[in-house]
N, C-alpha and C positions, 0 to 999 in steps of 0.2 A: 578271577572273574567269577561273577555271579551266575548262578544257574538261570536266571530270567535271561541274560545276555546271551547265553549259548542257545537258548530256544529260539532266539531270533536271527541266528546265524544262518545265512542261505547262500549255498554255493551255487552259482550260476554257471554252467556250462553248454557248450554247444551239443545239441541233441540231432539225431537223425530220426525223422519221422516219415511214415508211410501213409498217403491220402487213401482214406477207404473209398473204394469204387474204382478210382483211376489208377491207382498204383503209383501216381506221382511220388517222387522222393522231396522232402524238404529238410532243410537244416535250419535250426534255430534255436535260441535259449529256451523257448516255452512254445507248445502249441498253439497257444492264443495268438502268437504272431503271424502264423500261417493261416489260422482259421480267419482272421480279420483280412487278409488279402485274398482270399479264396472262397468269398461268398459264405462263410459258415461252414465250410468242408470240415469233417471228422479227419483227425490225423492221430495215428497210433504211433507211439514211441517205439524205436529198434532198441532193445535193452542190451544188443550185442554189440552196439556201435561204440567204438573208441576212437576219438580224435587223433592220438598218437599212431595207432594201428593205420588208419586211413591215410595219414601223411606218408608212413613208411612204405606203404603199399603203393601209393601213387602221389610223388611229391608235388603234383599239379594240383592237388586237393587244396593246397595251401591258399591258392587264389580263390576258391570256393569259401574257405575260411575267413579270408579278408572281408569279403562282401558280407558274410554273416555278422561279423563283427562291427562293420560299418553301417549295415542297413538293418541289422535285426533279423534278418532271414534271408534264404535263397530257396527257389524252388527249381527242380530239374524234371525234364520227362521221365515217364516210367522208364525202368530198363527193360529191355527186350532180350530173350534168349538167342544167343548168337548161333547161326547155323553153321553145320560142319560142311 
């Protein structure tokens, strides 16, 4: 492989983002997919997110993943702290 070829190698992966201001959660390959459907809102990536860990913690997350892969993104309401 030539060095030029490696420079253009991009790995696309599902990422978790948090919307600035509202705290909504979005999953997408890139923040631009979320910004496009949320009137230009700013989305910050969650660097601690790992798809495998999310599925192991909650097997139903696989349904969210399917939507991201099919539609390019999915947004969910902001998480609220659970009361005791």
